[in-house]
N, C-alpha and C positions, 0 to 999 in steps of 0.2 A: 276117326283117323283124319278125315278131311279137315276138321276144325282143329286138331293137334298141328296138322301142317299149316293152317292158316296162322297159327300161334307162332310156330318157327319164324314163317315169313315176316309177321309184324315185328318179332324181335330183331330180325336182321334189318329191317328199316330203321328202326331205332339207332343201331349201331352204325349203320351208314351215314345217318345224320351226324351222330357224334364225330365220326372220322372227317366227314366233310366240313363240318364247322370249325374244327381244330386244324385244318390244313392252311398253309399260306401259299401254297402252290396252285395257281388258277386251273392247270390242267388235271391235276389230281382230284381237287375239289369237284370239278365238272364230272370227272368220271364216277366218285362217290355218289354224287346227286343223281347220276344216270342209274346207277345201280339201285339206290333207294326208290326210285320210281318203279323199277323193274320189280323188286321185291313187294311193293305196294300193290301191284297188279296181280302178283301170284297170290297175296293174300286175298284179294277180292275174288279171284278165280276160285279158290278153295271154299270160300264161304257160299258163293254163288253154285258150285256144285253140290254142297251140302243141301242147299234149299231145294235143289232138283229132287232129292232123295227123301226129304223130310219137311213137315210143315215149318213155315218160316219162324212161327212163335217158338217151336222146339228148338230150332237151331239158335235163335237168340238167346234162350234160356240156357242152352249148353254152353254157348260162348261166355256168358255171365259167370257160369259155374267154373268153366276153365280159367277164367280170368280171376276169379276170387281165389282159386287154388294156386294159381301162379303167383299171384300177390303175397300169399302166406310164405311161399318158397323164397321169393325174391327178398323179402324182409331179412331173411337170414344168410343172403348169398354175399359174396364179395362185391364190393362197390365200384372197383376199376372196370372201366369199359373193355370189354372183349368181343371178337367176333364168334369165336366158339369156345366153350370151357366145359370141363367135366364136373 
């Protein structure tokens, strides 16, 4: 569960970066970059918490497994940027 949550935060980072990079408004860009940093901290927190429950090597192996599974799903997903989708 912790690693699934870490993945959700990582995807949010990617989306916040896409939004920030696409904006012409400096205030909005700054806001999205701040949100990106926050999401990155959340990702790290979940991974760190998982490492307190399981050996670090097991956590890394599971992260790779989840990333591989996610990559397979994303190859078939819509390509337009979204914050949340079904």
